[in-house]
Structures are given as structure tokens and as C-alpha cells.
C-alpha positions in Angstrom: 119.2 91.2 152.9 121.8 88.8 152.4 124.6 90.4 154.4 122.0 90.7 157.4 120.9 87.1 157.0 125.0 85.9 156.9 125.4 88.3 160.3 122.2 86.3 162.0 123.9 82.9 160.8 127.2 84.0 162.4 125.5 85.0 165.5 123.5 81.8 165.9 126.4 79.9 165.0 128.5 81.6 167.6 125.8 81.1 170.5 125.8 77.2 169.6 129.5 76.8 169.8 129.6 78.9 173.1 126.9 76.8 174.5 128.5 73.8 173.5 131.8 74.8 175.0 130.0 75.8 178.2 128.1 72.6 178.5 131.4 70.5 178.0 133.2 72.9 180.7 130.4 72.2 183.0 130.1 68.2 182.3 132.5 66.7 184.5 135.1 64.4 182.7 138.1 62.4 183.5 140.6 65.0 182.1 139.5 67.9 183.6 142.6 69.9 182.7 142.4 69.3 178.7 141.4 72.5 176.7 140.2 72.8 172.9 143.0 74.3 170.7 141.9 77.6 168.7 142.8 76.1 165.2 140.1 73.6 165.7 137.7 75.9 166.4 138.7 78.1 163.4 138.2 74.9 161.3 134.9 74.2 162.6 133.9 77.8 161.9 135.1 77.7 158.1 133.7 74.2 157.5 130.2 74.8 158.9 129.6 78.3 158.0 132.3 80.1 155.9 132.6 77.6 152.8 128.8 77.1 152.3 128.5 80.7 152.1 131.2 81.3 149.9 129.9 78.4 147.8 126.3 79.9 147.4 127.7 83.5 147.1 130.1 81.9 143.9 127.0 80.2 142.6 124.7 83.6 142.7 127.4 85.7 141.3 128.1 83.5 138.3 124.4 83.1 137.6 123.8 86.7 137.9 127.0 87.4 135.5 125.2 85.0 132.8 122.0 86.9 133.0 123.8 90.2 132.6 126.1 88.3 129.4 122.6 87.2 127.9 121.0 90.7 128.4 123.9 92.2 126.8 123.9 89.9 123.7 120.6 90.5 123.5 120.9 94.3 123.3 123.7 94.1 121.0 121.7 91.7 118.9 119.0 93.9 118.9 121.1 96.8 117.8 122.6 95.3 115.0 119.2 93.9 113.7 118.0 97.8 113.9 121.2 98.7 111.9 120.6 96.0 109.6 117.0 97.0 108.8 118.0 100.5 108.3 120.6 99.8 105.9 118.6 97.2 103.8 115.3 99.2 103.9 115.3 99.8 100.2 115.7 95.5 99.7 112.8 94.1 98.6 111.6 91.6 101.2 112.1 88.5 98.9 115.9 89.4 98.3 116.9 89.9 102.2 119.2 87.8 103.9 121.1 84.8 102.5 118.6 83.8 99.9 115.5 81.4 100.1 115.6 77.5 99.4 115.0 76.6 95.8 112.2 74.3 96.9 110.3 77.2 98.0 111.0 79.2 95.3 109.8 76.3 92.9 106.6 76.1 94.9 105.8 79.6 94.9 106.3 79.5 90.8 103.9 76.4 90.8 101.3 78.2 92.5 101.7 81.3 90.5 100.9 78.9 87.4 98.2 76.8 89.0 96.2 79.5 90.7 95.1 82.8 88.8 94.2 84.8 92.1 97.4 84.5 93.4 97.4 88.2 93.6 94.4 88.6 95.7 94.0 88.6 99.6 93.1 84.5 99.8 94.1 82.1 101.9 96.4 79.2 100.3 93.8 76.7 101.3 90.7 78.6 100.2 91.9 79.2 96.3 89.5 77.9 94.3 90.3 79.5 90.7 92.5 77.5 88.9 94.4 79.0 85.9 93.6 77.1 82.8 97.1 75.5 81.9 97.6 75.0 78.1 98.4 71.2 77.3 101.5 70.9 75.3 102.4 68.3 72.6 105.5 67.0 72.0 106.3 69.9 69.5 105.2 72.5 72.3 107.5 70.3 74.7 110.6 70.6 72.2 109.7 74.5 72.0 110.3 75.3 75.8 112.9 72.9 76.2 114.6 75.1 73.3 114.6 78.0 75.3 116.5 76.0 78.2 119.1 74.9 75.8 119.9 78.4 74.6 120.6 79.1 78.0 122.9 76.3 78.4 124.9 77.1 75.2 125.6 80.4 76.1 128.2 78.8 78.6 130.4 77.7 75.7 133.1 79.3 74.6 133.2 81.7 72.5 134.7 79.9 68.8 132.4 76.9 70.0 129.3 79.1 70.2 130.0 81.0 67.0 130.2 77.8 65.2 127.0 76.3 66.6 125.0 79.8 66.1 126.1 79.9 62.5 124.8 76.5 61.8 121.4 77.1 63.4 121.0 80.7 61.8 121.7 79.2 58.0 119.3 76.6 58.4 116.4 78.5 59.6 117.1 81.2 56.8 117.1 78.8 54.1 114.1 76.8 55.2 111.7 79.9 56.4 112.9 81.4 52.6 112.0 78.1 50.8 108.6 77.5 53.0 107.4 80.8 52.1 108.6 80.7 48.5 110.7 84.1 49.5 113.9 83.2 48.0 117.3 85.2 48.4 116.2 86.5 51.6 117.6 87.0 55.2 115.5 86.9 58.6 115.6 88.7 61.8 113.7 87.2 65.0 112.0 89.0 67.5 109.7 89.0 70.2 107.5 92.0 69.7 105.3 91.9 66.5 106.0 95.4 65.4 109.7 95.4 65.7 110.7 93.9 62.6 108.5 96.5 60.7 110.4 99.4 62.4 113.7 97.9 61.4 112.4 97.2 58.0 111.3 101.1 57.7 114.5 102.2 59.0 116.2 100.1 56.5 114.0 101.5 53.6 115.0 105.0 54.8 118.6 103.9 54.8 118.2 103.0 50.8 116.2 105.6 49.9 118.2 108.3 51.5 122.0 107.4 51.0 123.2 110.2 53.3 121.1 109.3 56.0 123.7 107.1 57.6 126.3 110.0 57.7 124.1 113.1 58.0 120.9 111.7 60.0 118.0 113.4 60.1 119.5 116.7 58.0 119.3 114.3 55.2 115.5 114.0 55.7 114.5 117.8 56.0 114.5 119.0 52.4 112.4 115.7 51.3 111.0 114.0 54.2 109.9 110.2 54.0 106.2 109.1 53.7 105.3 105.8 54.8 101.8 104.4 53.5 99.4 102.7 55.8 95.9 101.3 55.0 92.7 102.5 57.0 92.3 98.8 58.2 95.7 98.7 59.9 96.0 97.9 63.6 95.2 101.3 65.5 98.1 103.0 66.6 100.6 101.4 64.3 101.5 105.0 62.5 102.0 106.7 65.9 104.5 103.7 67.3 106.5 103.8 63.9 107.0 107.6 64.4 107.8 107.2 67.8 110.5 104.5 67.2 111.9 106.1 63.9 112.0 109.6 65.5 109.6 110.9 62.6 106.8 113.4 62.6 103.4 112.4 62.2 103.1 114.1 59.0 105.3 111.4 57.5 102.5 108.8 57.8 99.8 108.7 55.2 96.5 106.5 55.6 95.5 105.0 52.7 91.4 104.7 52.6 89.8 101.4 52.0 87.7 100.6 48.8 84.0 99.7 49.6 82.7 99.8 46.1 83.1 96.0 45.4 82.2 94.7 48.8 85.5 94.8 50.6 85.2 96.5 53.6 89.0 96.8 54.4 90.8 96.4 51.1 93.0 99.3 50.3 92.1 101.6 47.5 95.1 101.3 45.0 93.8 103.9 42.9 93.5 106.2 46.0 97.1 105.2 46.7 98.4 106.0 43.4 97.1 109.7 43.5 98.5 109.9 47.2 102.0 109.0 45.9 101.8 111.5 43.3 100.7 114.3 45.2 103.6 113.5 47.9 106.4 113.5 45.0 104.8 116.9 43.7 104.8 118.3 47.4 108.7 117.3 47.4 108.3 114.4 49.5 109.8 111.0 49.1 107.4 107.9 49.1 109.7 105.5 51.0 107.3 102.6 52.3 103.7 100.8 51.9 102.3 98.2 54.2 100.0 96.0 52.4 97.9 93.1 54.0 97.5 89.4 53.0 94.8 89.3 55.6 93.8 92.4 57.4 94.0 92.3 61.0 90.3 92.5 61.9 88.3 91.2 58.4 91.3 89.4 57.1 90.6 90.7 53.3 93.7 90.2 51.1 94.9 93.7 49.4 95.2 93.9 45.6 99.2 92.7 46.1 99.8 92.4 42.4 98.6 95.9 41.7 100.6 97.1 45.1 103.9 95.7 44.0 103.6 97.3 40.5 103.1 100.8 41.8 106.1 100.1 44.3 108.4 98.9 41.5 107.5 102.1 39.7 108.1 104.4 42.3 110.9 102.7 43.9 109.1 102.2 47.2 109.4 99.1 49.8 106.6 96.9 50.1 106.1 95.0 53.2 103.3 92.7 53.9 101.7 91.3 56.9 98.7 88.9 57.4 97.4 85.3 58.3 96.9 84.7 54.8 100.6 84.4 54.4 100.5 81.2 56.1 98.9 79.7 52.8 102.1 80.4 51.0 103.8 76.9 52.6 100.7 74.8 51.1 100.9 73.0 48.0 98.3 75.3 46.1 98.8 79.0 47.0 96.0 81.4 46.3 96.7 83.7 43.6 95.6 87.1 45.6 98.6 85.5 47.9 101.0 84.9 45.2 102.3 88.2 44.5 103.6 88.5 48.2 106.4 86.2 47.3 107.6 89.2 45.2 107.4 91.7 47.9 110.5 93.1 49.8 109.6 91.8 53.4 107.0 89.9 55.3 106.7 89.1 59.0 105.4 85.7 59.6 103.9 84.4 63.1 104.5 80.6 63.3 103.6 80.5 66.8 100.0 81.1 66.3 100.0 79.6 62.8 101.4 76.3 63.8 100.1 76.2 67.5 103.4 76.0 69.1 104.3 78.4 72.3 107.1 80.4 72.7 108.3 80.6 68.7 109.5 84.2 67.8 108.5 86.3 65.1 110.3 86.2 61.9 110.7 89.0 59.3 111.9 88.1 56.0 113.8 90.7 53.8 115.8 91.0 50.6 118.5 93.7 50.9 121.5 93.8 48.2 123.6 95.5 50.8 124.4 93.6 54.2 125.9 96.8 55.7 122.7 98.4 55.7 120.6 95.8 57.2 123.6 96.0 60.0 123.3 99.7 60.2 119.3 99.3 60.3 119.6 96.8 63.3 118.2 93.7 61.1 121.6 91.9 61.4 124.0 91.4 64.6 127.2 89.6 65.5 126.1 88.6 69.1 125.6 84.8 68.8 123.7 84.7 72.0 120.8 86.9 70.3 120.7 85.0 67.2 120.1 81.8 68.8 116.5 82.8 69.4 115.5 81.1 66.5 116.6 77.5 68.1 113.1 77.1 68.8 112.0 77.2 65.4 114.8 75.3 64.2 113.7 72.3 66.4 110.2 72.7 65.7 110.4 72.9 62.1 112.2 69.6 62.0 110.1 67.7 64.4 106.8 68.6 62.4 108.2 68.2 59.0 106.5 69.8 55.9 103.6 67.4 55.9 102.8 68.6 59.7 102.9 71.9 58.9 100.5 71.6 55.9 98.0 69.5 58.1 97.7 72.4 60.5 97.3 74.9 57.9 94.8 72.7 56.1 93.0 72.1 59.4 92.6 75.7 60.5 91.1 76.3 56.7 88.9 73.7 57.1 87.3 74.8 60.4 86.8 78.3 58.7 85.3 76.3 55.5 82.7 74.7 57.6 81.9 77.9 59.7 81.2 79.6 56.3 79.1 76.7 55.6 76.6 77.1 58.7 76.5 81.1 58.4 75.4 80.6 54.7 72.1 79.0 56.3 71.1 81.7 58.4 69.5 84.6 56.8 70.0 87.0 59.9 73.6 87.2 59.6 75.6 89.3 57.7 79.0 88.2 56.4 81.7 90.6 56.6 85.0 89.0 55.6 83.9 87.8 52.1 81.2 88.4 49.5 78.3 86.1 49.2 79.0 83.6 46.5 77.0 84.0 43.2 74.5 81.3 42.5 76.0 78.7 40.3 74.8 78.5 36.7 73.4 75.4 35.1 76.0 73.4 33.1 75.1 73.9 29.4 78.2 73.4 28.0 81.8 72.1 27.6 83.1 75.7 28.8 81.2 75.5 31.7 82.6 72.2 32.9 86.0 73.4 32.4 85.3 76.7 34.1 84.0 74.9 37.2 86.9 72.7 37.3 89.3 75.7 37.4 87.2 77.3 40.1 87.6 74.0 42.2 91.2 74.3 42.0 91.0 78.0 43.6 88.9 76.9 46.5 91.1 79.1 48.9 90.2 82.3 46.8 87.0 81.8 48.0 87.4 80.6 52.1 89.4 83.1 53.8 90.8 81.8 57.3 89.3 84.6 59.1 85.3 84.6 59.7 83.6 87.8 60.4 80.1 87.8 60.5 77.5 90.4 62.2 73.8 89.9 63.4 72.2 92.5 61.0 68.6 93.6 60.2 69.0 92.4 56.7 71.9 90.2 55.3 70.9 91.0 51.7 72.8 94.0 51.1 76.2 95.7 52.6 75.3 98.1 55.4 71.8 97.8 55.0 69.7 98.4 58.1 66.2 97.1 57.5 65.0 94.0 59.3 63.8 91.4 57.2 60.5 91.1 58.9 59.8 94.6 59.4 57.6 97.0 57.5 58.7 99.7 55.0 57.1 102.2 57.5 59.5 101.6 60.1 62.7 101.8 57.9 63.5 105.3 58.5 63.1 104.9 62.5 65.6 102.0 62.0 68.1 103.6 60.4 68.8 106.1 62.9 71.9 106.3 65.2 70.1 104.7 68.0 69.3 101.8 66.1 72.6 101.2 64.9 73.8 101.5 68.4 71.3 99.0 69.5 72.2 96.5 67.3 75.9 97.0 68.2 74.7 96.3 71.5 72.9 93.0 70.4 76.0 91.6 68.6 78.1 92.3 71.8 75.9 90.3 73.8 76.0 87.6 71.1 80.0 87.7 71.3 79.9 87.1 75.3 77.1 84.5 74.9 79.0 82.7 72.7 82.2 82.9 74.5 80.6 81.3 77.4 78.6 78.7 75.7 81.4 77.5 73.3 84.8 78.3 74.6 86.5 75.6 72.3 85.6 78.3 69.5 87.2 81.4 70.5 85.4 84.5 69.2 86.2 88.0 69.8 84.1 91.4 69.1 85.5 93.9 66.8 84.4 97.2 65.6 84.5 97.6 62.1 84.4 100.8 60.1 80.8 101.6 58.6 79.3 98.3 60.0 79.6 98.4 63.7 80.4 95.6 66.2 81.0 92.2 64.5 81.7 88.6 65.5 85.3 87.4 64.6 86.6 84.1 64.6 90.4 83.0 63.1 91.1 79.5 63.2 94.6 80.2 62.2 95.3 82.2 65.3 93.3 79.9 67.9 92.4 76.9 66.5 95.8 74.8 67.3 96.0 76.0 70.7 92.4 75.5 72.0 92.2 72.2 70.0 88.8 73.4 68.0 87.5 70.4 66.2 84.6 70.0 63.5 82.0 68.5 66.3 82.8 72.1 68.3 81.9 74.1 65.0 78.7 72.2 64.8 78.1 72.9 68.7 78.8 76.6 67.9 76.4 76.8 64.8 73.7 75.2 66.9 74.3 77.6 69.9 74.2 80.7 67.4 71.0 79.4 65.8 69.4 79.3 69.3 70.4 82.8 70.6 69.7 84.0 66.8 66.1 82.7 67.6 66.1 85.0 70.8 67.5 88.2 69.2 64.8 88.0 66.3 62.1 87.5 68.8 63.2 90.7 70.9 63.6 92.9 67.7 60.4 91.9 66.2 58.5 92.5 69.4 60.5 96.0 70.1 58.4 98.3 68.6 55.1 96.8 69.5 56.7 96.6 73.0 57.1 100.5 72.9 53.4 101.2 71.5 51.9 99.2 74.5 54.1 101.2 76.9 52.9 104.3 75.3 49.1 103.1 75.5 49.4 102.1 79.3 48.8 105.0 81.9 51.7 105.8 84.3 54.2 104.0 82.1 56.7 106.1 80.1 59.5 104.3 77.5 63.2 105.2 78.0 65.5 105.3 75.0 68.5 102.9 76.1 70.0 102.6 72.7 73.2 100.3 74.3 70.9 98.1 76.3 70.6 94.6 74.4 67.2 94.0 75.6 63.5 94.6 74.8 63.5 98.0 76.1 63.2 100.1 79.2 60.4 102.2 80.9 59.7 104.2 83.9 56.9 104.2 86.3 55.4 107.6 87.0 53.0 107.7 89.9 49.4 109.5 89.4 50.6 113.0 91.3 53.5 113.5 88.5 51.7 112.8 85.4 50.5 115.7 84.2 53.1 118.3 86.0 56.9 118.4 86.0 58.4 116.8 89.1 60.5 118.8 91.5 63.8 117.4 92.6 62.2 115.4 95.3 59.5 114.3 93.1 62.4 112.9 91.2 64.0 111.1 93.9 60.4 109.8 95.0 59.9 108.5 91.3 63.5 107.3 91.2 62.8 105.3 94.9 59.4 103.9 93.5 61.2 102.3 90.3 64.0 101.3 92.3 61.6 99.0 94.5 59.6 98.2 91.5 62.8 96.6 89.9 63.6 94.6 93.3 59.8 93.2 93.5 59.9 92.3 89.8 63.4 90.6 89.8 61.8 88.3 92.8 59.1 87.3 89.9 61.5 87.2 86.8 65.3 87.6 86.4 64.5 89.2 82.9 64.1 92.4 84.9 67.0 94.4 86.1 67.7 98.2 87.1 68.9 101.0 84.6 69.9 104.4 84.5 68.4 107.3 82.1 70.5 110.2 81.1 69.9 112.0 84.2 70.8 109.1 86.4 67.1 108.2 87.3 66.3 104.8 87.7 64.4 102.9 85.2 63.2 99.2 84.7 64.8 97.1 82.2 63.4 94.6 80.1 65.9 91.6 79.0 65.8 89.7 75.7 62.7 87.5 75.3 61.7 84.2 73.5 58.8 83.7 70.7 56.4 82.6 73.4 56.9 85.6 75.4 53.5 87.6 76.0 54.5 91.3 76.0 51.1 92.6 77.3 51.2 90.5 80.2 54.9 91.8 81.1 53.7 95.3 80.7 50.7 94.5 82.7 52.7 93.0 85.5 54.8 95.9 85.8 51.8 98.5 85.8 50.3 96.2 88.5 53.2 96.0 90.8 53.7 99.7 90.2 50.3 100.6 91.3 50.7 98.3 94.5 54.0 100.3 95.4 52.4 103.4 94.6 49.1 103.0 96.6 51.1 101.4 99.5 53.3 104.7 99.7 50.3 106.8 99.9 48.7 104.8 102.5 51.8 105.0 104.8 52.1 109.3 104.1 48.5 109.4 105.2 49.1 107.4 108.3 52.1 109.3 109.3 50.1 112.6 109.2 47.1 111.2 111.0 49.7 109.9 113.6 51.2 113.4 113.9 48.2 115.3 114.2 46.9 112.9 117.1 50.2 113.3 118.6 49.8 117.0 118.8 46.4 116.5 120.2 47.5 114.5 123.1 50.6 117.1 123.8 47.9 119.6 124.0 45.8 117.5 126.5 48.6 116.7 128.4 49.9 120.2 128.9 46.3 121.3 130.0 46.0 118.6 132.6 49.6 119.8 133.8 48.3 123.5 134.4 45.0 122.3 135.8 47.2 120.4 138.2 49.4 123.3 139.1 46.3 125.3 139.8 44.7 122.7 142.0 47.9 121.5 143.9 49.4 124.9 144.3 53.1 126.2 143.8 54.6 124.6 147.2 54.2 121.1 145.7 56.7 122.6 142.9 59.5 123.9 145.1 62.0 121.1 145.4 62.3 119.2 148.6 59.4 120.7 149.9 57.4 119.4 147.4 58.8 116.0 147.9 58.2 116.4 151.8 54.4 117.5 151.1 54.2 114.7 148.6 55.5 112.0 151.4 52.8 113.3 153.6 50.0 113.9 151.4 50.6 111.8 148.1 48.8 113.7 144.9 45.4 112.0 144.2 45.5 112.4 140.3 48.9 112.3 138.8 49.2 113.2 135.4 48.5 110.6 132.9 50.1 109.5 129.6 48.0 108.9 125.9 47.9 106.1 123.4 46.5 106.3 119.9 45.1 103.3 119.0 45.1 102.6 115.1 42.6 99.6 115.4 40.0 101.8 117.2 40.9 105.2 116.0 40.9 106.9 119.5 43.0 108.6 122.1 43.2 106.7 125.2 44.7 107.2 128.8 47.5 105.3 130.1 45.9 104.8 133.7 45.1 101.4 133.2 48.2 100.3 131.9 50.0 101.5 135.0 47.6 100.3 137.0 47.6 96.7 136.0 51.0 96.5 134.5 49.6 95.3 131.2 48.1 96.3 127.9 44.1 95.8 128.3 42.4 95.7 125.0 38.7 96.7 125.3 35.9 94.6 123.7 34.8 95.4 120.2 31.3 96.6 121.7 33.3 98.8 124.5 35.6 100.4 121.8 33.0 100.9 119.4 30.7 103.0 121.9 33.4 104.2 124.3 34.4 107.9 124.0 36.3 110.2 126.3 36.2 114.0 126.3 39.3 114.3 124.8 39.3 111.3 122.1 38.2 111.0 118.4 36.0 108.2 117.5 36.9 105.2 115.0 34.3 106.6 112.7 35.9 109.8 112.5 39.6 108.1 111.7 38.5 106.1 109.1 36.4 108.8 107.4 39.6 111.1 107.5 41.6 108.1 106.0 39.3 107.6 103.3 39.4 111.4 102.2 43.2 111.1 102.1 43.8 107.8 100.4 42.5 105.6 97.6 44.3 102.4 98.8 42.8 99.2 99.4 45.7 97.3 100.7 45.5 96.1 104.4 48.3 96.7 106.5 49.4 94.5 109.7 47.5 95.3 113.2 49.2 98.2 114.4 48.8 99.9 118.0 50.7 103.2 119.0 51.2 103.9 122.5 52.8 106.2 124.7 54.8 106.2 127.9 53.1 107.7 130.7 55.0 111.1 132.1 56.6 110.9 135.1 55.0 113.2 137.6 57.2 112.5 140.9 59.2 114.8 141.9 62.6 113.7 143.0 65.2 116.2 145.2 67.1 118.8 143.3 64.8 118.7 140.2 62.0 120.6 138.8 58.8 119.3 137.6 59.0 118.5 134.0 56.1 117.7 131.4 56.9 114.3 129.6 55.6 113.8 126.0 54.1 110.8 125.2 56.0 108.4 123.2 55.0 105.9 120.5 56.0 102.6 121.6 54.4 100.0 120.0 52.0 99.1 116.8 49.4 96.7 117.7 46.6 96.8 115.3 45.8 97.8 111.5 43.4 100.1 110.0 41.4 98.9 107.2 41.1 101.3 104.6 38.5 101.3 102.0 38.4 103.3 98.7 
């Protein structure tokens, strides 16, 4: 196209030049003999044609070249991007490229800290669940700062770092051994609470088996070691020790607890002695005993003095753990914890006891041979690992001994206040301590001295762990008899279902207290031979939660209110069951795990005296599901439950003293009757409608046959029938039928298609007009009365059908159209 345009331009230019030359030749001039030189003509041609054309061509070529270069560069970049994506497909998205800006990274960290739904698919502007961020005091801030200092100090030169580490570790060992009265001990720091125990067990094995360091597990084959663990220990402790030490599970011996003197989690010392002697007789070596100065769940203290005597007699390592070890730092140490000082090792948790975050666990141990401690992993020459105690070094100096004592005293004081409030509640059974005996009247000088000595041992009575349970009767341990129940109900209340029911009540109580008073964190624990109990340990939570004495008072008030609800529910439970059993159509359901008044099922009259079929079970469940839906709109105390066979039932929640149980049961019975009767009426109406539709179909079929006999076969032939219908339209086309529920009659649709509207007959006409193929309203009502017993009224309904199309189109055969139910207009009053 460019070449053609250029050729045309050349021709135009040549013609214009030729014409101008001819005009110049024809025009008279004074110098007729003057001629135009050839180079002038060529110059004009280049100036007016060639130069612009070449410039335009150069511009286009340059533009096209740039476009091609950009395309090539883009294709090359895309090829490189595909190659880069293929080579970095295994790299996480956050690490691809040359790195992110530090501002963006810190913003992400801030969002992770601020919001607890950061992992959900929620837009940033719609996040509402802000995480509960712990407020740090100056001691907590110092602990956080210590970890940053450790990272910075690790950049020092090796000699300087060793001197710095030696100073910090030696100070911490001295301070901790003096604070816990565990003299001449070394310390190992660890992040997991069980790591210290694992390393201590390995050290005890090195001491018990001298050839273990050289021969390995061959030294254990002839006389395998035995580790004794209390039955009150944390679940999975023995399994964890065996996995970490490479020992068989037969090396773990679980010592039962002694419950003869009221303690539910104290190790049975006499049984321990018997087990040790049995193991020695079986060619085994007792190696280590784990005692508790405050068991993990209940907080009771083992007989540490007796354990120490047994361990020394049989050369067994004694390791002590528990929250009560915190009382060793106080001026007055309870006598039950005094013996922990003479053990071989102990593990302490300063972070929870002092309320300072990020403090490591510390295990104090005594060993005469440092090389064995190094072989067991209790010591290391790596200065960077030893610096984990820097946070303890800073915080202990920041608090001082007075600050440490004040925190421990504050926690034990909160436990004492909690015990005082619980002592006033008769429905509460205390698990963590025995009830105090009633003080005798002072009759002599000896009684005065005895009371003064007992006052000095106040920490023997007040344990820093509070465990209690809502029980039937708090007068005896393990009793399952309600204080308000008669003796006739004792046998029923001592069943397993009754114990499960009270476990459910205590679980509900824990959840309610957690929501009502979050400043007093409580947890649910399952105590052997007791069940689910409420546990509060101020030594573990008070410093972090900031619990005060006012919070304990609020907790006690909330507990009293909830206990009143539980008492009212338990008191009416058997009466509720008897009322349900004496009410028709209601059957009680046994749901022992439901913390409420009970559960029932509504059984319709049809299935009362017979076993329901599979379809019957489905219908009963549907009725009960709709019953729960209606009851919940009236009262939120009702909820949906499921029986053992996954059938739906109605659950009753907790009640108060003013709740009328008979009224609740009557409400359920009345509502269930209404639902049952409405379902019966709908079933009867569906049967009547189906029957009348069949009658209308029969009538339409009969009319179609009569029409065929009257009009002949020619009208039924395609094309021919259309011509005949055009010349001579049929006089009586086939009409549809409607079933009027209000009048109970089957009527023709002729008037509807004639006037293009529905015409309602007057009451007198509807009562007196009858057709040849219709039913009267009285017959319909009589049929309904015989089929249902309901007294409810439904909305006015009318069932109409669409008239069959009788016109015969080209290339179509005559079809008989069935009536269609199109509209519901009236309602049928039903009388019982």
C-alpha cells in the first residue's frame, strides 16, 4: 500500500511539473530562447518528493524497530520470569525475591500479636477479635529485655563471653540454692518442664550403673532400672521418660495413692516400700522416686520425710516437684515441705510463681562427680546455652527477697480467702484439703500453748491449690447423697449415671465461672474416685491475672448464685421425672451427660401402644424437632437433644427455685398436642385432595370419550381436524375442574375462562348448588370429621385446576390435559 501511494504521488508530481513546463513554453517571454537546466529539475524532484518520503519512511522504520525491540524484550522477560518461577517453586512466597522491607515485617508481627483471628479468612478492616495482651510490669519488661541482651552478647569475642557467662551462672546457682535452701547444688536451665527430670533420671542411672557410660544398655540388661511414679502424676509422664531414655515400659512402676486419711493424691508410702522390696527380689535396681510437694492436680504434699528415709536406705535418687516448693523461699517453711531440702534434686518454676514471663525452668541437683553430670547432659561448656539464665539473674535482683516473699504471700493469701468462702457452702466438697476439726474450748494452759503453736504452722493448713466439687453431700469423702434427698433415693443416686450427671454439673459450673469472673482463672480436672472438680491455683495464675481479694469475693458471690441454681435443679429432678411418667404422650429420656433438669420425648397417640416403624421413628423425631423449635421461641431453657439411637428429644435446662416444673411439662404437652393435631389434619386434607383429583380426572376422561363419540374421528386427524374446526368450531370444548375447600365441591372452570376471573358463588348458592359430578360441602365435612380429631382452623384455601387445552394445532394429536391444583383460597372448618 505504501509503494502504490508513493507511485501515485510520483505520477502526480511529474504531471504537475510537465504542465508547468508546457505553460511556461506557451507563455510569451522576452527571452524565448532560454531553457531550464536538467539539474534544477532533479533538485526540485528531490526537494519536493524524495526527501519527505525518505524521512517519513525512516520515521516509520524507527517506530517499527522500537516496537519489535519492546516485544522482544517483553518476551525475554516473560521467559526469564517463567524460568525463575520454575526454579523457585519450592521457595515459600514470603521468602521469594530480594526480601521485604523491615517496616512491612514488623507490621505483620504487630497484627499477629494484636488479633487472634489472623489466620482466618477475614479482611484486615473487619477484624474484631483483639487478643488479650498481658500487661508487663518493670520486672516482666526486664525479662523480655534480657533475651535481647543474650542475642547481642553472643557477638562478643570468646574469652570475654566466657568470663561474662561464668559470672552470671555462678551468681544464679548461688542465689537459687540459697533461696530454696538447697545448698551445694548445681542448676540446669531448660524450656520444657520435663527436660530437667529426664536429665536427672539419666544422671541417676549413671550413678546406679557405673558401667553404663562404657557398656551402654548392656549394663542394664541383667538388672534393669526401676523408676517409681505416683499415680497422681501428670498423664503420660512415664511414657515420656521411657521414650527419652530408651527404656522399656516395664521400667516404670506406678505407686498408688493412699486414701485412708482423706488424701486423694498422696503417695502410699507403705506400698512403695513393698514395691521396692519386690523389685529387689526380682533382680531389679530401684533407681529413682518422684515425689510431689503439691501434686499436679490436687496440690497435696507427699510424705517427703518418709520418702527420704526410704530412698536413703535403698540408695535411690529422690526428685521433688510441685508448687508448694515456692514456700521454701519464705521465712516460715511448712514442715511438710521441709524435707524437700534433703532430696537429691528439685524442679522449680519461677515464671509462674513470680508472674514474670519468659523465665526458664530450673532444676537443682546434687552430685559428687561433675563428669557424670556432663555425661548426663546436665552441664555444658557452651556459653551461649548457659546465658539462658540471664533473665533470672536480672529479675531476682530487680525483685529482691522482699519482693519475692510478697508475691508468694499474696498467692497463699488468695488461697486462704478462697477456702474461707468455700467453708461456708454446704453443697461444696473440698478435695485439696481435709476439713478442719472444730477447735476445742480453752480449758488449760496446755491448750493455749497448743493453739499458739498451731498458729505458727498456718501454712500446714492453707495449701496454695484449691480444688472443690459440687457434690450431693460434703460431709464425707466420696459420698453421693444429696443433703436434701430422702433415704429412699440413695440407691438411685449412687449409680454410675448419677455420678456422670454430677460431673456434667461441675463442668457447667466451671464454664460459667470462667465466663463470669475471668480474673479468677479456674479449670476442670478429673480426680480419681471423685470425678470432675473445680481447680484454682493462685500460685500459677494470680500474678499473671492480677487477681485481688475483691475478685475472690466476686467469685464467691457468683459461685453462691450458681449453686442455688444447681440445688434447685437437683432437688426437682426426680419430681420432674415422676411428673413426666404420669403425663400422657411424654416419655423420659436418660441423658446423664446433660447438665439440666432432664430430657423427654413426645410420642403421638398412634405410636403409644405399639413399636414404631422406621418411618414412624422419623415422624416422631420430626415432631420433637418442631416441638423444640416452638418451645425455644417461648423460653431459651429448652434445647435439642439426641438419644442413644440418634433420635431427637427435648432437653430441659437448669431452673431456679421459683420455677414451676408442672407448668413446664404442661407447656410441652400442650404444644406437642397442637403439633400432632395439625399434622393429622394436613394428612387427612392431602388424602381428600388426592381422592377428588382422581374423581376429576375420571370425569375429564369421560367427557373426552363422549366428545370423540359426538364429533367423530375426522376432527381428531391432524391438519384435517384443524380445517374442520376452522369452518365449524366445536360447541362444547372439554372443561377443567376445580376443588373448592370452602364449599367442598368440584366445579367446572367454564366460568373462569369465559370471564377471565374467578367468580366466588354466594353462600346460599354454594350451599344449594350441586352438579352431577360434584360432592356437597356436607359430605366433605363429614368425611373430614371421621378422619381427624383436630379443632384448629387453617387459612382459607381454594384448589383450582387449569382447563385442558382442547384446540388441536397442526402436526399435533389431541391430548387430554389433567387438571392442575393452582391456588388455595379458603379454609375448611373442622369440628371434633
